[in-house]
LUMMIKOL-75502 format. One record per residue (C-alpha): residue number from 1; residue in three letters; chain; z negated, x negated, y negated. Coordinates in steps of 0.1 Angstrom, whole numbers. Each point is the difference from the previous one (the first is absolute). Layout:
REM residues N
+-----+--------+--------+-------+-------+-------+
: num : residu : chaine :    zz :    xx :    yy :
+-----+--------+--------+-------+-------+-------+
: NUM :    ALA :      A :     Z :     X :     Y :
...
+-----+--------+--------+-------+-------+-------+
//
This chain:
REM residues 222
+-----+--------+--------+-------+-------+-------+
: num : residu : chaine :    zz :    xx :    yy :
+-----+--------+--------+-------+-------+-------+
:   1 :    MET :      A :     1 :     1 :     1 :
:   2 :    LEU :      A :    -8 :   -29 :   -23 :
:   3 :    VAL :      A :    31 :   -15 :     5 :
:   4 :    ASN :      A :    19 :    30 :    -9 :
:   5 :    ASP :      A :   -21 :     3 :   -31 :
:   6 :    ASN :      A :    11 :   -36 :   -10 :
:   7 :    LYS :      A :    36 :     8 :     8 :
:   8 :    HIS :      A :    -3 :    33 :   -23 :
:   9 :    ASN :      A :   -15 :   -20 :   -29 :
:  10 :    LEU :      A :    26 :   -27 :     5 :
:  11 :    MET :      A :    28 :    27 :    -3 :
:  12 :    ASP :      A :   -17 :    16 :   -31 :
:  13 :    LYS :      A :    -3 :   -36 :   -16 :
:  14 :    ALA :      A :    36 :    -6 :     7 :
:  15 :    THR :      A :    12 :    34 :   -16 :
:  16 :    LYS :      A :   -21 :    -6 :   -28 :
:  17 :    ASN :      A :    15 :   -33 :    -6 :
:  18 :    ILE :      A :    35 :    17 :     2 :
:  19 :    LEU :      A :    -9 :    27 :   -23 :
:  20 :    ASN :      A :   -16 :   -24 :   -25 :
:  21 :    LYS :      A :    33 :   -21 :     2 :
:  22 :    GLU :      A :    20 :    29 :   -10 :
:  23 :    ILE :      A :   -23 :     7 :   -31 :
:  24 :    GLU :      A :     0 :   -33 :   -10 :
:  25 :    TRP :      A :    39 :    -2 :    -3 :
:  26 :    LYS :      A :     2 :    36 :   -15 :
:  27 :    LEU :      A :   -26 :   -15 :   -25 :
:  28 :    ILE :      A :    22 :   -31 :    -6 :
:  29 :    ASN :      A :    32 :    20 :    -5 :
:  30 :    LEU :      A :   -16 :    26 :   -23 :
:  31 :    ILE :      A :   -18 :   -28 :   -22 :
:  32 :    ASP :      A :    33 :   -20 :    -1 :
:  33 :    THR :      A :    17 :    32 :   -15 :
:  34 :    ILE :      A :   -25 :     6 :   -25 :
:  35 :    TYR :      A :    -8 :   -36 :    -9 :
:  36 :    SER :      A :    37 :    -6 :    -5 :
:  37 :    ALA :      A :     5 :    33 :   -22 :
:  38 :    GLU :      A :   -35 :     0 :   -20 :
:  39 :    GLY :      A :   -19 :   -31 :     5 :
:  40 :    PHE :      A :   -32 :   -13 :    15 :
:  41 :    GLN :      A :   -23 :    19 :   -22 :
:  42 :    LYS :      A :    14 :    33 :     7 :
:  43 :    ILE :      A :   -10 :     2 :    38 :
:  44 :    PRO :      A :   -29 :    24 :     4 :
:  45 :    MET :      A :   -13 :    -1 :    37 :
:  46 :    LYS :      A :    -5 :    38 :    -4 :
:  47 :    LYS :      A :    39 :     5 :    -3 :
:  48 :    LEU :      A :     6 :   -24 :    29 :
:  49 :    ALA :      A :   -22 :    21 :    22 :
:  50 :    LYS :      A :    13 :    33 :   -11 :
:  51 :    GLU :      A :    37 :   -11 :     3 :
:  52 :    LEU :      A :    -8 :   -12 :    35 :
:  53 :    ARG :      A :   -22 :    28 :    10 :
:  54 :    ILE :      A :   -30 :   -22 :     9 :
:  55 :    SER :      A :   -34 :    -7 :   -15 :
:  56 :    LYS :      A :    -9 :   -29 :   -23 :
:  57 :    LYS :      A :   -25 :   -11 :    26 :
:  58 :    THR :      A :    31 :    -5 :    26 :
:  59 :    ILE :      A :    17 :   -21 :   -26 :
:  60 :    TYR :      A :   -32 :   -21 :    -6 :
:  61 :    ARG :      A :    -6 :    -4 :    38 :
:  62 :    ILE :      A :    35 :   -18 :    -1 :
:  63 :    PHE :      A :    -1 :   -17 :   -33 :
:  64 :    THR :      A :   -32 :    -9 :   -18 :
:  65 :    SER :      A :    13 :     4 :   -35 :
:  66 :    LYS :      A :    29 :    10 :   -18 :
:  67 :    ALA :      A :     8 :   -37 :   -10 :
:  68 :    GLU :      A :     1 :    -9 :    38 :
:  69 :    LEU :      A :    27 :    28 :     4 :
:  70 :    VAL :      A :    21 :   -11 :   -29 :
:  71 :    LYS :      A :    -4 :   -36 :    10 :
:  72 :    ARG :      A :    15 :    10 :    36 :
:  73 :    VAL :      A :    29 :    16 :   -17 :
:  74 :    LEU :      A :     7 :   -28 :   -22 :
:  75 :    VAL :      A :    -1 :   -25 :    28 :
:  76 :    GLU :      A :    25 :    20 :    20 :
:  77 :    LYS :      A :    22 :     1 :   -31 :
:  78 :    LEU :      A :    -3 :   -36 :    -4 :
:  79 :    ARG :      A :     8 :    -7 :    39 :
:  80 :    TYR :      A :    31 :    22 :    -2 :
:  81 :    ALA :      A :    11 :   -18 :   -32 :
:  82 :    TYR :      A :    -6 :   -34 :    15 :
:  83 :    THR :      A :    20 :     9 :    34 :
:  84 :    THR :      A :    26 :    19 :   -20 :
:  85 :    ILE :      A :     8 :   -33 :   -23 :
:  86 :    VAL :      A :     0 :   -22 :    30 :
:  87 :    ALA :      A :    26 :    24 :    18 :
:  88 :    VAL :      A :    20 :    -1 :   -32 :
:  89 :    ILE :      A :     2 :   -36 :    -2 :
:  90 :    GLN :      A :    10 :    -5 :    36 :
:  91 :    ALA :      A :    25 :    26 :    -1 :
:  92 :    LYS :      A :    37 :   -11 :     1 :
:  93 :    THR :      A :     9 :    11 :   -35 :
:  94 :    ASN :      A :     8 :   -12 :   -34 :
:  95 :    ILE :      A :   -27 :    -8 :   -26 :
:  96 :    VAL :      A :    11 :    30 :   -20 :
:  97 :    GLU :      A :    -2 :    24 :    31 :
:  98 :    LYS :      A :   -34 :   -16 :     5 :
:  99 :    PHE :      A :   -14 :     9 :   -35 :
: 100 :    ILE :      A :    15 :    34 :     5 :
: 101 :    GLU :      A :   -19 :     4 :    31 :
: 102 :    LEU :      A :   -31 :   -14 :   -15 :
: 103 :    SER :      A :     3 :    26 :   -30 :
: 104 :    ASN :      A :    -6 :    28 :    26 :
: 105 :    MET :      A :   -33 :   -15 :    14 :
: 106 :    ILE :      A :   -12 :    -6 :   -35 :
: 107 :    GLN :      A :    10 :    35 :   -12 :
: 108 :    GLU :      A :   -22 :    14 :    30 :
: 109 :    HIS :      A :   -30 :   -23 :    -5 :
: 110 :    PHE :      A :     4 :    -5 :   -36 :
: 111 :    VAL :      A :   -38 :     1 :    -5 :
: 112 :    LEU :      A :    -4 :   -34 :    16 :
: 113 :    PHE :      A :    21 :   -15 :   -27 :
: 114 :    ASN :      A :    -9 :    20 :   -31 :
: 115 :    GLU :      A :   -24 :   -20 :   -20 :
: 116 :    GLU :      A :   -17 :    32 :   -16 :
: 117 :    SER :      A :    -7 :    16 :    32 :
: 118 :    LEU :      A :   -18 :   -32 :    14 :
: 119 :    LYS :      A :   -18 :    -4 :   -35 :
: 120 :    LEU :      A :   -14 :    35 :     4 :
: 121 :    LEU :      A :    -8 :    -3 :    38 :
: 122 :    ALA :      A :   -20 :   -34 :   -14 :
: 123 :    HIS :      A :   -19 :    21 :   -26 :
: 124 :    TYR :      A :   -14 :    21 :    29 :
: 125 :    HIS :      A :    -3 :   -25 :    30 :
: 126 :    PRO :      A :     6 :   -35 :   -10 :
: 127 :    ASN :      A :    -5 :   -15 :    35 :
: 128 :    LEU :      A :    25 :    22 :    13 :
: 129 :    ALA :      A :    26 :    -8 :   -27 :
: 130 :    GLU :      A :    -7 :   -38 :     3 :
: 131 :    GLU :      A :     8 :     4 :    37 :
: 132 :    ILE :      A :    32 :    17 :    -7 :
: 133 :    PHE :      A :    11 :   -25 :   -29 :
: 134 :    LYS :      A :    -8 :   -26 :    25 :
: 135 :    PHE :      A :    22 :    13 :    26 :
: 136 :    ARG :      A :    29 :     9 :   -23 :
: 137 :    ASN :      A :    -1 :   -32 :   -19 :
: 138 :    GLU :      A :    -4 :   -23 :    31 :
: 139 :    ARG :      A :    21 :    17 :    28 :
: 140 :    VAL :      A :    25 :    26 :   -19 :
: 141 :    ILE :      A :    11 :   -17 :   -33 :
: 142 :    PRO :      A :     8 :   -32 :    17 :
: 143 :    LEU :      A :    26 :    16 :    22 :
: 144 :    VAL :      A :    16 :    17 :   -32 :
: 145 :    LYS :      A :     1 :   -35 :   -17 :
: 146 :    LEU :      A :    16 :   -13 :    31 :
: 147 :    LEU :      A :    27 :    25 :    -2 :
: 148 :    LEU :      A :     7 :    -9 :   -36 :
: 149 :    ARG :      A :     1 :   -38 :     8 :
: 150 :    VAL :      A :    25 :     6 :    29 :
: 151 :    GLY :      A :    21 :    22 :   -28 :
: 152 :    ARG :      A :     0 :   -30 :   -23 :
: 153 :    LYS :      A :    10 :   -23 :    27 :
: 154 :    LYS :      A :    29 :    21 :     6 :
: 155 :    LYS :      A :     9 :     4 :   -35 :
: 156 :    ILE :      A :    -7 :    39 :     1 :
: 157 :    ILE :      A :   -34 :     1 :   -19 :
: 158 :    SER :      A :    -2 :   -17 :   -37 :
: 159 :    ASP :      A :   -23 :   -26 :    -8 :
: 160 :    THR :      A :   -25 :    23 :   -18 :
: 161 :    PRO :      A :   -38 :    -8 :    11 :
: 162 :    ASP :      A :   -15 :    18 :    31 :
: 163 :    GLU :      A :   -32 :    10 :   -22 :
: 164 :    ILE :      A :    24 :    16 :   -27 :
: 165 :    ILE :      A :    22 :    19 :    24 :
: 166 :    ILE :      A :   -32 :    15 :    21 :
: 167 :    LYS :      A :   -18 :     8 :   -33 :
: 168 :    VAL :      A :    31 :    17 :   -15 :
: 169 :    PHE :      A :     9 :    21 :    34 :
: 170 :    THR :      A :   -36 :    11 :     3 :
: 171 :    THR :      A :    -5 :     9 :   -35 :
: 172 :    SER :      A :    33 :    20 :    -3 :
: 173 :    LEU :      A :    -3 :    17 :    34 :
: 174 :    GLY :      A :   -36 :     6 :    -6 :
: 175 :    SER :      A :     5 :    20 :   -29 :
: 176 :    ILE :      A :    26 :    23 :    19 :
: 177 :    ALA :      A :   -27 :     2 :    27 :
: 178 :    GLN :      A :   -27 :    11 :   -23 :
: 179 :    MET :      A :    25 :    30 :    -9 :
: 180 :    LYS :      A :     6 :    10 :    36 :
: 181 :    ASN :      A :   -18 :    34 :    -3 :
: 182 :    LYS :      A :    23 :     9 :   -29 :
: 183 :    PHE :      A :    32 :    -1 :    23 :
: 184 :    ASP :      A :     9 :    17 :    34 :
: 185 :    LYS :      A :     5 :   -22 :    29 :
: 186 :    ALA :      A :    36 :    -5 :    -2 :
: 187 :    SER :      A :     0 :    -4 :   -38 :
: 188 :    TYR :      A :   -28 :   -27 :     2 :
: 189 :    GLN :      A :    19 :   -20 :    29 :
: 190 :    LYS :      A :    32 :     0 :   -21 :
: 191 :    THR :      A :   -17 :   -13 :   -32 :
: 192 :    PHE :      A :   -20 :   -26 :    21 :
: 193 :    GLU :      A :    31 :   -11 :    16 :
: 194 :    ALA :      A :    21 :    -2 :   -32 :
: 195 :    ALA :      A :   -26 :   -18 :   -17 :
: 196 :    PHE :      A :    -4 :   -25 :    27 :
: 197 :    GLU :      A :    37 :    -6 :     0 :
: 198 :    MET :      A :     0 :    -6 :   -36 :
: 199 :    LEU :      A :   -26 :   -25 :     4 :
: 200 :    LEU :      A :    16 :   -17 :    30 :
: 201 :    THR :      A :    33 :    -3 :   -19 :
: 202 :    GLY :      A :   -19 :   -17 :   -27 :
: 203 :    ILE :      A :   -10 :   -32 :    23 :
: 204 :    LEU :      A :    33 :     1 :    19 :
: 205 :    THR :      A :    26 :   -28 :    -6 :
: 206 :    LYS :      A :    37 :    10 :     0 :
: 207 :    LYS :      A :     4 :    -7 :    36 :
: 208 :    GLY :      A :   -31 :    22 :     5 :
: 209 :    LYS :      A :    13 :    29 :   -21 :
: 210 :    GLN :      A :    33 :    -1 :    21 :
: 211 :    LEU :      A :   -22 :     6 :    31 :
: 212 :    LEU :      A :   -16 :    28 :   -15 :
: 213 :    ILE :      A :    32 :    17 :   -12 :
: 214 :    ASN :      A :    12 :    -6 :    38 :
: 215 :    LYS :      A :   -30 :    19 :    13 :
: 216 :    ARG :      A :     5 :    28 :   -23 :
: 217 :    ILE :      A :    36 :     2 :    11 :
: 218 :    ASN :      A :    -8 :     0 :    37 :
: 219 :    ASN :      A :   -29 :    25 :    -6 :
: 220 :    GLU :      A :    26 :    21 :   -15 :
: 221 :    ASN :      A :    23 :    -2 :    29 :
: 222 :    ASN :      A :   -24 :     8 :    24 :
+-----+--------+--------+-------+-------+-------+
//
């Protein structure tokens, strides 16, 4: 009888772990949506519980604090950004195509590159913001700089310093990202893509611009 009880307890524990994992990923996806649209300070735990039809107690059983939950979301974003850039670098495409692929990732996870968003996060949770800054600056940004170096070597990217390029891109695109709620999804995407292409054109050499034109022609034909 004791053995059966143990088996029953093990099954209950396994079931609870599965349910907790499902709730965890639902929370992560919901936080990701809210954070990207409204920012860290507008994520009430009561709203999360209501959206998922669970109690706040259940949330705190999985995550000890809102900061821990947001940290998990941002770490997942950073990992995705990092692996995406690695895949872009390794892909058999030209530099212009690589930057266009990179723009898709930046558009989806722009909160990681937007200085204003990270400064706001630092105001509420400085330790978390520091971790995000460190990961981004030590692992993600160096890969972007690698693409820029390769582009210059191939005479596709101009000699404008990396820091200026990154600052101009993040500042300009950040302004658009902050107006996201004023656009419908399709309009926002077109606006972001148009701004990115305009900025990209500004750092391309004559050879690079020709590659961009060829890319446009291929897209239209397809």
